[in-house]
N, C-alpha and C positions, 0 to 999 in steps of 0.2 A: 470374188476378192475375201483376204482372210479375216481382214478388220470390220468387216462390214457389217457383220453378227451382231458385234458387240453396241451398236448403237441404234438409241429409242428415236427413229423416226417419225412424225405425226402422223397421223391417220386421214387428216385434213389438210388442205395446203394452207398456209399462212398468209392471213388476210393482210391488205396493205396497211390498214390504220396499227397491225400486231407487229408488223413488219418496222411501222415508220418509229421506233422508240428514242431514236438517235437525236429526233427535236426534239425540244417542247411542244410546239405545238401539236405534234403526232402524238404525244403524252397527254394532251390534252384533251382534244379528241376524241382518244381509245378511254379516258376517262368518262369523259362525259356521255359517252355511247353507253357505257357500261353501268352506270350510278344512275342516268335516268329513263331508262327504260321502265316500263311498267308496270313487271313483274319483279323488279329489285325494289323499285319506289312504289311499294304497296301502302296500306293504311297505316301500317306501323311508322315507316318512315317519314309519313306526313304528319301522322303525329309527333314525333322528334323533331321536325323542323316546325311545328308551331310551338313548340315547347323554348326550343331554342330561341328563338326570335323573342319570346316573351319572357327570358330568362329565367325560366323556370317558377316565373312568379304568379302563381295560378290561384292562389288563395284568394275567394270572393269577400266582399264586404256584407255582413245580412244584417235584418234588423236590431237581431241579438246584439251588436258590436255597439249600439248606441247609448242604449239603455241607462249604462253607469255614467256614460258621458253627461248624458242630459239630466239624470237626476242630480249629479253632482253639482251642476249650474243651478238647478230652478232656485235655492235646494228645496230637499225634505226635511224636515224635522221630524226625529223619530217618535217624541212626545204628541205629535198630531196626528202620527201616521206608523202602520208596522209596515217598515220597505221590505221588507221580506213577503208579505202577503202582496203589497204592492208591486214587486216586479214578480211573483207567481201568475198574478191578473194579467200585467203586461205580456208577459208571455204566452200565458192563453191566447189572447187576441193576437199576437201576430201571428201564431200557431192556425189559428181559424183565419189569418187571410192567407195563409198559404194555400188553404183549401180554395180559395175561390178566385178565376180567374180576372175578376173586374178588379182585383186588387193589382195586375201585373203594370197597369199605369203609373200607379205610384212608385217614387226611390225607396230603398231601406229605411233611409233616412224618415223620410214621411209618414211610414209606417211605425216608424219606433216610434216617433213622436206623437201621432194621435193616439195610437194603445197608452201611451204615458196619461195622456189628458183623457184619455176615456176612464182609464183605472182611477187616476186621482178623482174625479167627479165622482166613480162610481163608488168609492169607498168614503166620498162627504168632506175630502180634505180640502174642498172650496169651500165648504162652509165652515168649517172649522178655520180655515186661514183667512174669515173675509175676503176671498177671492174669487171674483164670477169665472166662469170658462172662457167666456172672451178675454179677460185678462191675464189667464194662463195661458191661451193660444198667444198672447202678443207676449208675454214672458219668454215661450218657444220661440217665437220668432226670433226675438233678439239673440238667442241663444243658438239657433240654426242657421237663421237667413231664408228659411222654409215662408212664404205667403202665408195668411191666417186661412186664406179662401182654400189654400190644397188639404189644409189642417181639420179644417171645419169639413170638408167634402167628405174624406177618409174616415174622419169620426162617423160621420152620418151612415157610411159605408159599414164600418165595424159594424155599430149598433143594428142596424137592418140584418147582417150576417147572424149576429148573437140571435134576433128574433125568430129567423128561420132555424137555426139550430137548435132552439130549445121549443121550437113548435112542432118540427120534427121528432124531438124525444119525444114531448109528450104525446104527440098520435101516436108513437110506438109504444107506449106505455099504454093505451087504452084497447089494448087489444083484448076482443072479450072472452080468451081465454086466461086472461089475467087478473081476476078478482082484485087482487090488492093494486094492482097497478089503474086500475078504475076507481077502486074509495080515496087515491092517491091524486087524481088528474086534477081536479080544481084547484090545488093547493101549488102542483106543479107549474099548472098553466101563469100562474100568477104572480107568482115569485120567480127571480132570476137570481141566480148566485153563481159565480165563475168559477166556485168551488166542484160545481159539477162539470165542468167542460175539463178537469185536468185529465182526463183519459185519454185526450187529443196528446200526439206525441209534439214533442218539442224541436221547435228547428235548431240542429245542431250546428255548430259553429265550427268551421273547419280550424285547424290547428295552424299557426304559424302566421294567423290572421293580419295584418298589417294595423298598428295603433292608430286611431282617427282621432285627432285633434282640431277643436275648433278656434 
C-alpha cells in the first residue's frame, strides 16, 4: 500500500492498560502502575513524599533555641553576671552533651535548662544573688514546667561529663615527651574552667527554626 510507509507503527503491541485511555478508571490504573513501580519510586521520591507530608517543615528545635527564652524569664542581672560569658559557658555544656549518648534520653529543653543552671552555679550567680541551686531549679521549673528531678539528674550528668573531659585532657598533657605539660599537670587537674573547652564545636541551630514560646 502506497501510504503505509509514512506511518510510525509501534514495535511492541499496545497493552490493555495503555489502550484503555477512554475510561477514567483505566487512566488511574495506568498511572498507578507507572508511578508506583520500584524503579520510579526510588529513594528520592520517598524523600519527596515525606517532605510533602511534613509540609516542608523540617527544622528541628535544639537546646540552643531555649537559652535566650529561659534567661529572659529568670532573669539575669548584668551587674551580678556577665551574660556573654554565661551564654558561652551554657553553649559549651550543650556542646559537651552532644558528644555523649547518655544525654539522648533528655529533651532539648531539659539539656538547655540544666546547662544554664550549671553555668549560673559555676559563675557564682547563686551566691551573689542569695539563691541556692534548689531555688534556681524551682524557678526554672516554673518557667519550663520541667520536673526538678530531671533537671538535677541532667546537671549531675553534665558535671560527670566535664570531669571526664578534663581528666582526659589532663592525661593527654601528661605525655612524657611533653615536659611543659608535666610541669602544669597539677594545676590543670585541680582547676576547671569552661574556657578550656571552647575548642569544642558549637551545636549549630538550623535556619528558619520556629519560635519557641512558654
